[in-house]
Biopython code that builds the backbone (N, CA, C, O; Angstrom):
import numpy as np
from Bio.PDB.StructureBuilder import StructureBuilder

atoms = [
    (1, "UNK", "N", (-22.555, -15.284, 6.336)),
    (1, "UNK", "CA", (-21.742, -15.255, 7.529)),
    (1, "UNK", "C", (-21.376, -13.828, 7.836)),
    (1, "UNK", "O", (-20.957, -13.086, 6.948)),
    (2, "UNK", "N", (-21.528, -13.435, 9.079)),
    (2, "UNK", "CA", (-21.163, -12.098, 9.513)),
    (2, "UNK", "C", (-20.089, -12.189, 10.558)),
    (2, "UNK", "O", (-20.192, -12.998, 11.481)),
    (3, "UNK", "N", (-19.064, -11.384, 10.439)),
    (3, "UNK", "CA", (-17.993, -11.397, 11.411)),
    (3, "UNK", "C", (-17.667, -9.939, 11.747)),
    (3, "UNK", "O", (-17.591, -9.093, 10.856)),
    (4, "UNK", "N", (-17.479, -9.659, 13.015)),
    (4, "UNK", "CA", (-17.183, -8.299, 13.434)),
    (4, "UNK", "C", (-15.968, -8.298, 14.342)),
    (4, "UNK", "O", (-15.853, -9.128, 15.244)),
    (5, "UNK", "N", (-15.074, -7.375, 14.102)),
    (5, "UNK", "CA", (-13.917, -7.200, 14.947)),
    (5, "UNK", "C", (-14.076, -5.889, 15.715)),
    (5, "UNK", "O", (-14.624, -4.928, 15.176)),
    (6, "UNK", "N", (-13.610, -5.834, 16.952)),
    (6, "UNK", "CA", (-13.680, -4.576, 17.679)),
    (6, "UNK", "C", (-12.800, -3.530, 17.028)),
    (6, "UNK", "O", (-11.830, -3.872, 16.352)),
    (7, "UNK", "N", (-13.124, -2.256, 17.222)),
    (7, "UNK", "CA", (-12.359, -1.141, 16.610)),
    (7, "UNK", "C", (-10.911, -1.134, 17.066)),
    (7, "UNK", "O", (-10.034, -0.678, 16.332)),
    (8, "UNK", "N", (-10.650, -1.630, 18.257)),
    (8, "UNK", "CA", (-9.267, -1.580, 18.785)),
    (8, "UNK", "C", (-8.517, -2.870, 18.506)),
    (8, "UNK", "O", (-7.628, -3.235, 19.276)),
    (9, "UNK", "N", (-8.848, -3.574, 17.424)),
    (9, "UNK", "CA", (-8.186, -4.857, 17.129)),
    (9, "UNK", "C", (-6.699, -4.667, 16.915)),
    (9, "UNK", "O", (-5.939, -5.601, 17.170)),
    (10, "UNK", "N", (-6.241, -3.515, 16.463)),
    (10, "UNK", "CA", (-4.817, -3.304, 16.222)),
    (10, "UNK", "C", (-4.170, -2.530, 17.370)),
    (10, "UNK", "O", (-3.088, -1.969, 17.193)),
    (11, "UNK", "N", (-4.791, -2.487, 18.508)),
    (11, "UNK", "CA", (-4.252, -1.811, 19.664)),
    (11, "UNK", "C", (-3.468, -2.856, 20.481)),
    (11, "UNK", "O", (-3.991, -3.920, 20.809)),
    (12, "UNK", "N", (-2.217, -2.534, 20.798)),
    (12, "UNK", "CA", (-1.370, -3.451, 21.530)),
    (12, "UNK", "C", (-1.807, -3.639, 22.990)),
    (12, "UNK", "O", (-1.527, -4.675, 23.593)),
    (13, "UNK", "N", (-2.478, -2.658, 23.542)),
    (13, "UNK", "CA", (-2.907, -2.736, 24.940)),
    (13, "UNK", "C", (-3.830, -3.943, 25.116)),
    (13, "UNK", "O", (-4.724, -4.169, 24.301)),
    (14, "UNK", "N", (-3.622, -4.680, 26.134)),
    (14, "UNK", "CA", (-4.458, -5.856, 26.410)),
    (14, "UNK", "C", (-3.892, -7.122, 25.764)),
    (14, "UNK", "O", (-4.368, -8.215, 26.070)),
    (15, "UNK", "N", (-2.921, -7.018, 24.905)),
    (15, "UNK", "CA", (-2.284, -8.166, 24.301)),
    (15, "UNK", "C", (-0.919, -8.381, 24.910)),
    (15, "UNK", "O", (-0.193, -7.421, 25.167)),
    (16, "UNK", "N", (-0.560, -9.632, 25.144)),
    (16, "UNK", "CA", (0.778, -9.898, 25.611)),
    (16, "UNK", "C", (1.734, -9.706, 24.455)),
    (16, "UNK", "O", (1.481, -10.181, 23.348)),
    (17, "UNK", "N", (2.814, -9.022, 24.702)),
    (17, "UNK", "CA", (3.804, -8.876, 23.640)),
    (17, "UNK", "C", (5.190, -8.928, 24.228)),
    (17, "UNK", "O", (5.412, -8.690, 25.415)),
    (18, "UNK", "N", (6.111, -9.249, 23.350)),
    (18, "UNK", "CA", (7.523, -9.333, 23.711)),
    (18, "UNK", "C", (8.112, -7.948, 23.487)),
    (18, "UNK", "O", (8.257, -7.529, 22.339)),
    (19, "UNK", "N", (8.457, -7.223, 24.554)),
    (19, "UNK", "CA", (8.951, -5.873, 24.423)),
    (19, "UNK", "C", (10.205, -5.769, 23.603)),
    (19, "UNK", "O", (10.332, -4.820, 22.829)),
    (20, "UNK", "N", (11.153, -6.696, 23.723)),
    (20, "UNK", "CA", (12.369, -6.654, 22.964)),
    (20, "UNK", "C", (12.090, -6.902, 21.474)),
    (20, "UNK", "O", (12.689, -6.264, 20.608)),
    (21, "UNK", "N", (11.184, -7.824, 21.194)),
    (21, "UNK", "CA", (10.835, -8.117, 19.812)),
    (21, "UNK", "C", (10.088, -6.911, 19.185)),
    (21, "UNK", "O", (10.323, -6.577, 18.024)),
    (22, "UNK", "N", (9.214, -6.281, 19.935)),
    (22, "UNK", "CA", (8.516, -5.085, 19.460)),
    (22, "UNK", "C", (9.503, -3.966, 19.175)),
    (22, "UNK", "O", (9.403, -3.298, 18.146)),
    (23, "UNK", "N", (10.438, -3.760, 20.060)),
    (23, "UNK", "CA", (11.428, -2.692, 19.894)),
    (23, "UNK", "C", (12.264, -2.925, 18.648)),
    (23, "UNK", "O", (12.533, -1.999, 17.883)),
    (24, "UNK", "N", (12.671, -4.175, 18.452)),
    (24, "UNK", "CA", (13.460, -4.534, 17.275)),
    (24, "UNK", "C", (12.638, -4.320, 15.993)),
    (24, "UNK", "O", (13.155, -3.819, 14.995)),
    (25, "UNK", "N", (11.367, -4.702, 16.033)),
    (25, "UNK", "CA", (10.490, -4.519, 14.876)),
    (25, "UNK", "C", (10.367, -3.044, 14.518)),
    (25, "UNK", "O", (10.453, -2.677, 13.346)),
    (26, "UNK", "N", (10.164, -2.189, 15.534)),
    (26, "UNK", "CA", (10.027, -0.769, 15.313)),
    (26, "UNK", "C", (11.292, -0.175, 14.726)),
    (26, "UNK", "O", (11.230, 0.682, 13.844)),
    (27, "UNK", "N", (12.451, -0.631, 15.217)),
    (27, "UNK", "CA", (13.728, -0.145, 14.664)),
    (27, "UNK", "C", (13.879, -0.499, 13.179)),
    (27, "UNK", "O", (14.267, 0.327, 12.353)),
    (28, "UNK", "N", (13.565, -1.735, 12.884)),
    (28, "UNK", "CA", (13.688, -2.192, 11.491)),
    (28, "UNK", "C", (12.642, -1.523, 10.562)),
    (28, "UNK", "O", (12.912, -1.204, 9.404)),
    (29, "UNK", "N", (11.457, -1.334, 11.128)),
    (29, "UNK", "CA", (10.416, -0.642, 10.378)),
    (29, "UNK", "C", (10.818, 0.775, 10.030)),
    (29, "UNK", "O", (10.553, 1.246, 8.924)),
    (30, "UNK", "N", (11.457, 1.459, 10.966)),
    (30, "UNK", "CA", (11.862, 2.855, 10.755)),
    (30, "UNK", "C", (12.995, 2.960, 9.700)),
    (30, "UNK", "O", (13.192, 4.029, 9.122)),
    (31, "UNK", "N", (13.728, 1.878, 9.449)),
    (31, "UNK", "CA", (14.797, 1.877, 8.464)),
    (31, "UNK", "C", (14.245, 1.789, 7.045)),
    (31, "UNK", "O", (14.957, 2.129, 6.100)),
    (32, "UNK", "N", (13.013, 1.347, 6.864)),
    (32, "UNK", "CA", (12.445, 1.193, 5.526)),
    (32, "UNK", "C", (11.880, 2.507, 5.000)),
    (32, "UNK", "O", (11.297, 3.273, 5.767)),
    (33, "UNK", "N", (12.038, 2.776, 3.732)),
    (33, "UNK", "CA", (11.444, 3.925, 3.087)),
    (33, "UNK", "C", (9.965, 3.624, 2.839)),
    (33, "UNK", "O", (9.572, 2.458, 2.793)),
    (34, "UNK", "N", (9.160, 4.641, 2.683)),
    (34, "UNK", "CA", (7.739, 4.440, 2.421)),
    (34, "UNK", "C", (7.507, 3.606, 1.156)),
    (34, "UNK", "O", (6.622, 2.751, 1.132)),
    (35, "UNK", "N", (8.275, 3.846, 0.139)),
    (35, "UNK", "CA", (8.145, 3.104, -1.120)),
    (35, "UNK", "C", (8.476, 1.602, -0.899)),
    (35, "UNK", "O", (7.805, 0.721, -1.435)),
    (36, "UNK", "N", (9.499, 1.351, -0.116)),
    (36, "UNK", "CA", (9.867, -0.054, 0.177)),
    (36, "UNK", "C", (8.767, -0.752, 0.955)),
    (36, "UNK", "O", (8.446, -1.910, 0.687)),
    (37, "UNK", "N", (8.187, -0.042, 1.924)),
    (37, "UNK", "CA", (7.052, -0.601, 2.691)),
    (37, "UNK", "C", (5.870, -0.925, 1.798)),
    (37, "UNK", "O", (5.260, -1.988, 1.912)),
    (38, "UNK", "N", (5.550, 0.011, 0.902)),
    (38, "UNK", "CA", (4.418, -0.168, 0.008)),
    (38, "UNK", "C", (4.607, -1.389, -0.878)),
    (38, "UNK", "O", (3.664, -2.149, -1.098)),
    (39, "UNK", "N", (5.787, -1.579, -1.375)),
    (39, "UNK", "CA", (6.102, -2.743, -2.242)),
    (39, "UNK", "C", (6.044, -4.041, -1.407)),
    (39, "UNK", "O", (5.524, -5.053, -1.875)),
    (40, "UNK", "N", (6.562, -4.008, -0.208)),
    (40, "UNK", "CA", (6.620, -5.227, 0.609)),
    (40, "UNK", "C", (5.251, -5.665, 1.099)),
    (40, "UNK", "O", (5.055, -6.842, 1.404)),
    (41, "UNK", "N", (4.301, -4.743, 1.180)),
    (41, "UNK", "CA", (2.986, -5.086, 1.690)),
    (41, "UNK", "C", (1.978, -5.458, 0.638)),
    (41, "UNK", "O", (0.780, -5.438, 0.922)),
    (42, "UNK", "N", (2.393, -5.794, -0.554)),
    (42, "UNK", "CA", (1.537, -6.133, -1.655)),
    (42, "UNK", "C", (1.612, -7.640, -1.967)),
    (42, "UNK", "O", (2.698, -8.212, -2.060)),
    (43, "UNK", "N", (0.452, -8.258, -2.123)),
    (43, "UNK", "CA", (0.383, -9.686, -2.527)),
    (43, "UNK", "C", (-0.571, -9.749, -3.707)),
    (43, "UNK", "O", (-1.685, -9.231, -3.626)),
    (44, "UNK", "N", (-0.157, -10.372, -4.799)),
    (44, "UNK", "CA", (-0.979, -10.464, -5.981)),
    (44, "UNK", "C", (-2.100, -11.496, -5.778)),
    (44, "UNK", "O", (-2.024, -12.353, -4.898)),
    (45, "UNK", "N", (-3.119, -11.390, -6.599)),
    (45, "UNK", "CA", (-4.250, -12.354, -6.535)),
    (45, "UNK", "C", (-3.776, -13.762, -6.797)),
    (45, "UNK", "O", (-4.281, -14.716, -6.207)),
    (46, "UNK", "N", (-2.795, -13.895, -7.694)),
    (46, "UNK", "CA", (-2.272, -15.245, -7.992)),
    (46, "UNK", "C", (-1.660, -15.860, -6.731)),
    (46, "UNK", "O", (-1.874, -17.037, -6.441)),
    (47, "UNK", "N", (-0.894, -15.053, -5.979)),
    (47, "UNK", "CA", (-0.278, -15.550, -4.762)),
    (47, "UNK", "C", (-1.338, -15.870, -3.699)),
    (47, "UNK", "O", (-1.207, -16.850, -2.966)),
    (48, "UNK", "N", (-2.375, -15.053, -3.619)),
    (48, "UNK", "CA", (-3.451, -15.291, -2.651)),
    (48, "UNK", "C", (-4.155, -16.604, -3.000)),
    (48, "UNK", "O", (-4.354, -17.438, -2.116)),
    (49, "UNK", "N", (-4.536, -16.808, -4.259)),
    (49, "UNK", "CA", (-5.236, -18.003, -4.643)),
    (49, "UNK", "C", (-4.332, -19.251, -4.479)),
    (49, "UNK", "O", (-4.819, -20.331, -4.144)),
    (50, "UNK", "N", (-3.070, -19.095, -4.709)),
    (50, "UNK", "CA", (-2.126, -20.196, -4.509)),
    (50, "UNK", "C", (-2.057, -20.563, -3.002)),
    (50, "UNK", "O", (-1.995, -21.739, -2.645)),
    (51, "UNK", "N", (-2.067, -19.548, -2.147)),
    (51, "UNK", "CA", (-2.047, -19.799, -0.691)),
    (51, "UNK", "C", (-3.350, -20.490, -0.276)),
    (51, "UNK", "O", (-3.333, -21.390, 0.564)),
    (52, "UNK", "N", (-4.469, -20.078, -0.858)),
    (52, "UNK", "CA", (-5.722, -20.738, -0.512)),
    (52, "UNK", "C", (-5.642, -22.230, -0.820)),
    (52, "UNK", "O", (-6.065, -23.060, -0.016)),
    (53, "UNK", "N", (-5.099, -22.563, -1.982)),
    (53, "UNK", "CA", (-5.027, -23.992, -2.332)),
    (53, "UNK", "C", (-4.158, -24.794, -1.396)),
    (53, "UNK", "O", (-4.368, -25.997, -1.238)),
    (54, "UNK", "N", (-3.186, -24.157, -0.772)),
    (54, "UNK", "CA", (-2.312, -24.849, 0.179)),
    (54, "UNK", "C", (-2.852, -24.847, 1.585)),
    (54, "UNK", "O", (-2.618, -25.795, 2.334)),
    (55, "UNK", "N", (-3.586, -23.784, 1.975)),
    (55, "UNK", "CA", (-4.005, -23.611, 3.376)),
    (55, "UNK", "C", (-5.403, -24.130, 3.634)),
    (55, "UNK", "O", (-5.729, -24.419, 4.785)),
    (56, "UNK", "N", (-6.253, -24.264, 2.612)),
    (56, "UNK", "CA", (-7.639, -24.698, 2.819)),
    (56, "UNK", "C", (-7.819, -26.036, 2.074)),
    (56, "UNK", "O", (-8.096, -26.048, 0.875)),
    (57, "UNK", "N", (-7.658, -27.157, 2.793)),
    (57, "UNK", "CA", (-7.685, -28.468, 2.163)),
    (57, "UNK", "C", (-9.082, -28.864, 1.616)),
    (57, "UNK", "O", (-9.168, -29.559, 0.604)),
    (58, "UNK", "N", (-10.155, -28.430, 2.274)),
    (58, "UNK", "CA", (-11.493, -28.787, 1.835)),
    (58, "UNK", "C", (-11.845, -27.994, 0.584)),
    (58, "UNK", "O", (-11.820, -26.764, 0.589)),
    (59, "UNK", "N", (-12.176, -28.716, -0.496)),
    (59, "UNK", "CA", (-12.455, -28.064, -1.775)),
    (59, "UNK", "C", (-13.653, -27.111, -1.695)),
    (59, "UNK", "O", (-13.608, -26.003, -2.230)),
    (60, "UNK", "N", (-14.704, -27.540, -1.035)),
    (60, "UNK", "CA", (-15.885, -26.687, -0.873)),
    (60, "UNK", "C", (-15.576, -25.410, -0.080)),
    (60, "UNK", "O", (-16.023, -24.320, -0.435)),
    (61, "UNK", "N", (-14.810, -25.570, 0.990)),
    (61, "UNK", "CA", (-14.418, -24.395, 1.790)),
    (61, "UNK", "C", (-13.516, -23.463, 0.968)),
    (61, "UNK", "O", (-13.655, -22.241, 1.022)),
    (62, "UNK", "N", (-12.597, -24.058, 0.214)),
    (62, "UNK", "CA", (-11.696, -23.265, -0.613)),
    (62, "UNK", "C", (-12.468, -22.476, -1.656)),
    (62, "UNK", "O", (-12.172, -21.303, -1.883)),
    (63, "UNK", "N", (-13.437, -23.088, -2.283)),
    (63, "UNK", "CA", (-14.235, -22.398, -3.301)),
    (63, "UNK", "C", (-15.037, -21.251, -2.666)),
    (63, "UNK", "O", (-15.234, -20.206, -3.285)),
    (64, "UNK", "N", (-15.488, -21.458, -1.442)),
    (64, "UNK", "CA", (-16.218, -20.400, -0.732)),
    (64, "UNK", "C", (-15.283, -19.210, -0.446)),
    (64, "UNK", "O", (-15.665, -18.055, -0.636)),
    (65, "UNK", "N", (-14.064, -19.505, 0.011)),
    (65, "UNK", "CA", (-13.121, -18.435, 0.291)),
    (65, "UNK", "C", (-12.716, -17.730, -1.001)),
    (65, "UNK", "O", (-12.582, -16.506, -1.014)),
    (66, "UNK", "N", (-12.519, -18.475, -2.082)),
    (66, "UNK", "CA", (-12.164, -17.857, -3.365)),
    (66, "UNK", "C", (-13.309, -16.982, -3.865)),
    (66, "UNK", "O", (-13.069, -15.903, -4.408)),
    (67, "UNK", "N", (-14.554, -17.435, -3.689)),
    (67, "UNK", "CA", (-15.735, -16.650, -4.079)),
    (67, "UNK", "C", (-15.813, -15.364, -3.282)),
    (67, "UNK", "O", (-16.104, -14.301, -3.832)),
    (68, "UNK", "N", (-15.543, -15.463, -1.939)),
    (68, "UNK", "CA", (-15.537, -14.259, -1.103)),
    (68, "UNK", "C", (-14.478, -13.283, -1.563)),
    (68, "UNK", "O", (-14.736, -12.083, -1.650)),
    (69, "UNK", "N", (-13.297, -13.777, -1.857)),
    (69, "UNK", "CA", (-12.214, -12.940, -2.340)),
    (69, "UNK", "C", (-12.609, -12.268, -3.661)),
    (69, "UNK", "O", (-12.366, -11.073, -3.830)),
    (70, "UNK", "N", (-13.202, -12.995, -4.582)),
    (70, "UNK", "CA", (-13.650, -12.425, -5.845)),
    (70, "UNK", "C", (-14.689, -11.364, -5.652)),
    (70, "UNK", "O", (-14.661, -10.341, -6.337)),
    (71, "UNK", "N", (-15.609, -11.576, -4.737)),
    (71, "UNK", "CA", (-16.643, -10.588, -4.432)),
    (71, "UNK", "C", (-16.038, -9.340, -3.833)),
    (71, "UNK", "O", (-16.497, -8.237, -4.130)),
    (72, "UNK", "N", (-15.020, -9.475, -2.998)),
    (72, "UNK", "CA", (-14.369, -8.297, -2.411)),
    (72, "UNK", "C", (-13.614, -7.498, -3.511)),
    (72, "UNK", "O", (-13.603, -6.268, -3.499)),
    (73, "UNK", "N", (-12.996, -8.224, -4.444)),
    (73, "UNK", "CA", (-12.340, -7.566, -5.573)),
    (73, "UNK", "C", (-13.357, -6.759, -6.379)),
    (73, "UNK", "O", (-13.118, -5.597, -6.706)),
    (74, "UNK", "N", (-14.467, -7.369, -6.690)),
    (74, "UNK", "CA", (-15.479, -6.690, -7.519)),
    (74, "UNK", "C", (-16.167, -5.538, -6.802)),
    (74, "UNK", "O", (-16.419, -4.497, -7.409)),
    (75, "UNK", "N", (-16.473, -5.707, -5.525)),
    (75, "UNK", "CA", (-17.235, -4.703, -4.808)),
    (75, "UNK", "C", (-16.383, -3.588, -4.223)),
    (75, "UNK", "O", (-16.847, -2.460, -4.056)),
    (76, "UNK", "N", (-15.131, -3.913, -3.912)),
    (76, "UNK", "CA", (-14.283, -2.912, -3.257)),
    (76, "UNK", "C", (-14.643, -2.679, -1.820)),
    (76, "UNK", "O", (-14.209, -1.698, -1.216)),
    (77, "UNK", "N", (-15.441, -3.583, -1.254)),
    (77, "UNK", "CA", (-15.891, -3.475, 0.142)),
    (77, "UNK", "C", (-14.677, -3.642, 1.071)),
    (77, "UNK", "O", (-13.885, -4.569, 0.901)),
    (78, "UNK", "N", (-14.537, -2.746, 2.046)),
    (78, "UNK", "CA", (-13.374, -2.842, 2.979)),
    (78, "UNK", "C", (-13.620, -3.809, 4.134)),
    (78, "UNK", "O", (-13.314, -3.490, 5.283)),
    (79, "UNK", "N", (-14.163, -4.968, 3.845)),
    (79, "UNK", "CA", (-14.546, -5.911, 4.878)),
    (79, "UNK", "C", (-13.377, -6.497, 5.633)),
    (79, "UNK", "O", (-13.571, -6.981, 6.749)),
    (80, "UNK", "N", (-12.188, -6.483, 5.096)),
    (80, "UNK", "CA", (-11.036, -7.079, 5.732)),
    (80, "UNK", "C", (-10.105, -6.068, 6.383)),
    (80, "UNK", "O", (-8.971, -6.391, 6.736)),
    (81, "UNK", "N", (-10.588, -4.859, 6.538)),
    (81, "UNK", "CA", (-9.738, -3.775, 7.062)),
    (81, "UNK", "C", (-9.025, -4.223, 8.356)),
    (81, "UNK", "O", (-9.700, -4.738, 9.247)),
    (82, "UNK", "N", (-7.776, -4.062, 8.495)),
    (82, "UNK", "CA", (-6.817, -3.180, 7.847)),
    (82, "UNK", "C", (-6.202, -3.770, 6.547)),
    (82, "UNK", "O", (-5.290, -3.177, 5.969)),
    (83, "UNK", "N", (-6.709, -4.936, 6.098)),
    (83, "UNK", "CA", (-6.271, -5.424, 4.793)),
    (83, "UNK", "C", (-7.171, -4.805, 3.733)),
    (83, "UNK", "O", (-8.356, -4.576, 3.971)),
    (84, "UNK", "N", (-6.614, -4.542, 2.587)),
    (84, "UNK", "CA", (-7.409, -3.986, 1.476)),
    (84, "UNK", "C", (-7.251, -4.886, 0.273)),
    (84, "UNK", "O", (-6.196, -5.483, 0.055)),
    (85, "UNK", "N", (-8.327, -4.975, -0.514)),
    (85, "UNK", "CA", (-8.308, -5.727, -1.740)),
    (85, "UNK", "C", (-8.592, -4.741, -2.883)),
    (85, "UNK", "O", (-9.676, -4.164, -2.958)),
    (86, "UNK", "N", (-7.608, -4.556, -3.768)),
    (86, "UNK", "CA", (-7.759, -3.614, -4.859)),
    (86, "UNK", "C", (-8.599, -4.177, -6.011)),
    (86, "UNK", "O", (-8.943, -5.359, -6.011)),
    (87, "UNK", "N", (-8.926, -3.333, -6.985)),
    (87, "UNK", "CA", (-9.755, -3.770, -8.103)),
    (87, "UNK", "C", (-9.075, -4.808, -9.003)),
    (87, "UNK", "O", (-9.764, -5.492, -9.760)),
    (88, "UNK", "N", (-7.785, -4.943, -8.946)),
    (88, "UNK", "CA", (-7.083, -5.953, -9.717)),
    (88, "UNK", "C", (-6.762, -7.174, -8.882)),
    (88, "UNK", "O", (-6.010, -8.042, -9.326)),
    (89, "UNK", "N", (-7.321, -7.263, -7.669)),
    (89, "UNK", "CA", (-7.114, -8.422, -6.819)),
    (89, "UNK", "C", (-5.865, -8.359, -5.971)),
    (89, "UNK", "O", (-5.444, -9.367, -5.405)),
    (90, "UNK", "N", (-5.258, -7.161, -5.877)),
    (90, "UNK", "CA", (-4.034, -6.986, -5.097)),
    (90, "UNK", "C", (-4.416, -6.827, -3.621)),
    (90, "UNK", "O", (-5.212, -5.958, -3.267)),
    (91, "UNK", "N", (-3.848, -7.663, -2.785)),
    (91, "UNK", "CA", (-4.078, -7.618, -1.355)),
    (91, "UNK", "C", (-2.985, -6.810, -0.716)),
    (91, "UNK", "O", (-1.805, -7.049, -0.972)),
    (92, "UNK", "N", (-3.350, -5.863, 0.104)),
    (92, "UNK", "CA", (-2.368, -4.982, 0.762)),
    (92, "UNK", "C", (-2.851, -4.642, 2.155)),
    (92, "UNK", "O", (-3.852, -5.171, 2.637)),
    (93, "UNK", "N", (-2.112, -3.742, 2.790)),
    (93, "UNK", "CA", (-2.444, -3.236, 4.134)),
    (93, "UNK", "C", (-2.784, -1.741, 3.989)),
    (93, "UNK", "O", (-2.179, -1.043, 3.176)),
    (94, "UNK", "N", (-3.734, -1.266, 4.762)),
    (94, "UNK", "CA", (-4.068, 0.148, 4.674)),
    (94, "UNK", "C", (-2.846, 1.004, 4.999)),
    (94, "UNK", "O", (-1.977, 0.596, 5.770)),
    (95, "UNK", "N", (-2.792, 2.163, 4.420)),
    (95, "UNK", "CA", (-1.651, 3.072, 4.612)),
    (95, "UNK", "C", (-1.465, 3.421, 6.104)),
    (95, "UNK", "O", (-0.347, 3.487, 6.614)),
    (96, "UNK", "N", (-2.616, 3.641, 6.785)),
    (96, "UNK", "CA", (-2.505, 3.995, 8.208)),
    (96, "UNK", "C", (-1.898, 2.903, 9.042)),
    (96, "UNK", "O", (-1.188, 3.182, 10.008)),
    (97, "UNK", "N", (-2.162, 1.662, 8.689)),
    (97, "UNK", "CA", (-1.554, 0.525, 9.402)),
    (97, "UNK", "C", (-0.087, 0.326, 8.953)),
    (97, "UNK", "O", (0.781, -0.017, 9.756)),
    (98, "UNK", "N", (0.156, 0.546, 7.674)),
    (98, "UNK", "CA", (1.507, 0.327, 7.125)),
    (98, "UNK", "C", (2.529, 1.297, 7.732)),
    (98, "UNK", "O", (3.687, 0.941, 7.954)),
    (99, "UNK", "N", (2.076, 2.525, 7.995)),
    (99, "UNK", "CA", (3.007, 3.516, 8.521)),
    (99, "UNK", "C", (3.154, 3.495, 10.031)),
    (99, "UNK", "O", (4.076, 4.106, 10.570)),
    (100, "UNK", "N", (2.261, 2.802, 10.722)),
    (100, "UNK", "CA", (2.322, 2.686, 12.175)),
    (100, "UNK", "C", (2.953, 1.354, 12.556)),
    (100, "UNK", "O", (2.323, 0.304, 12.421)),
    (101, "UNK", "N", (4.183, 1.393, 13.026)),
    (101, "UNK", "CA", (4.934, 0.157, 13.327)),
    (101, "UNK", "C", (4.217, -0.699, 14.349)),
    (101, "UNK", "O", (4.203, -1.922, 14.212)),
    (102, "UNK", "N", (3.618, -0.100, 15.375)),
    (102, "UNK", "CA", (2.929, -0.873, 16.418)),
    (102, "UNK", "C", (1.718, -1.599, 15.852)),
    (102, "UNK", "O", (1.462, -2.748, 16.214)),
    (103, "UNK", "N", (0.969, -0.945, 14.969)),
    (103, "UNK", "CA", (-0.204, -1.601, 14.338)),
    (103, "UNK", "C", (0.241, -2.751, 13.443)),
    (103, "UNK", "O", (-0.369, -3.820, 13.439)),
    (104, "UNK", "N", (1.290, -2.525, 12.700)),
    (104, "UNK", "CA", (1.805, -3.549, 11.830)),
    (104, "UNK", "C", (2.330, -4.758, 12.605)),
    (104, "UNK", "O", (2.107, -5.908, 12.227)),
    (105, "UNK", "N", (3.038, -4.462, 13.703)),
    (105, "UNK", "CA", (3.510, -5.512, 14.573)),
    (105, "UNK", "C", (2.327, -6.313, 15.137)),
    (105, "UNK", "O", (2.373, -7.543, 15.173)),
    (106, "UNK", "N", (1.290, -5.631, 15.568)),
    (106, "UNK", "CA", (0.116, -6.313, 16.109)),
    (106, "UNK", "C", (-0.528, -7.193, 15.066)),
    (106, "UNK", "O", (-0.932, -8.315, 15.371)),
    (107, "UNK", "N", (-0.635, -6.706, 13.831)),
    (107, "UNK", "CA", (-1.227, -7.463, 12.767)),
    (107, "UNK", "C", (-0.401, -8.736, 12.464)),
    (107, "UNK", "O", (-0.973, -9.813, 12.298)),
    (108, "UNK", "N", (0.912, -8.617, 12.394)),
    (108, "UNK", "CA", (1.753, -9.747, 12.016)),
    (108, "UNK", "C", (2.046, -10.689, 13.173)),
    (108, "UNK", "O", (2.021, -11.907, 12.992)),
    (109, "UNK", "N", (2.320, -10.157, 14.348)),
    (109, "UNK", "CA", (2.788, -11.012, 15.444)),
    (109, "UNK", "C", (1.740, -11.359, 16.492)),
    (109, "UNK", "O", (1.868, -12.381, 17.166)),
    (110, "UNK", "N", (0.717, -10.544, 16.646)),
    (110, "UNK", "CA", (-0.333, -10.842, 17.628)),
    (110, "UNK", "C", (-1.467, -11.611, 16.933)),
    (110, "UNK", "O", (-1.921, -12.644, 17.425)),
    (111, "UNK", "N", (-1.914, -11.089, 15.784)),
    (111, "UNK", "CA", (-3.055, -11.713, 15.102)),
    (111, "UNK", "C", (-2.609, -12.669, 13.994)),
    (111, "UNK", "O", (-3.379, -13.525, 13.561)),
    (112, "UNK", "N", (-1.368, -12.519, 13.542)),
    (112, "UNK", "CA", (-0.875, -13.306, 12.390)),
    (112, "UNK", "C", (-0.719, -14.756, 12.738)),
    (112, "UNK", "O", (-0.317, -15.554, 11.891)),
]
sb = StructureBuilder()
sb.init_structure("model")
sb.init_model(0)
sb.init_chain("A")
sb.init_seg("    ")
for serial, (resi, resn, name, xyz) in enumerate(atoms, 1):
    if name == "N":
        sb.init_residue(resn, " ", resi, " ")
    sb.init_atom(name, np.array(xyz, "f"), 0.0, 1.0, " ", f" {name:<3s}", serial, name[0])
structure = sb.get_structure()
């Protein structure tokens, strides 16, 4: 399976957004320290696999998603960018997305 996202997937232009909600998100984002952001944006492989078991009811589909996740952990391929999968199976967000409040808002509220 091949999937491609446009380069501007995290661009707010062209997406409907709630201006007040965006402003509030940016204010709260600016209150966090970089270290706090880094910690908040990490999900362990155990949590990811647990979410798969709850969100993907078909056993065959779930095994396929788990296999894809394992392959991404082993290969280090940035196929899910702006999400990253570390060598220990830690799922996170790229630093450039994490530090840009508008990109993070787009990821969570527009695409999430």
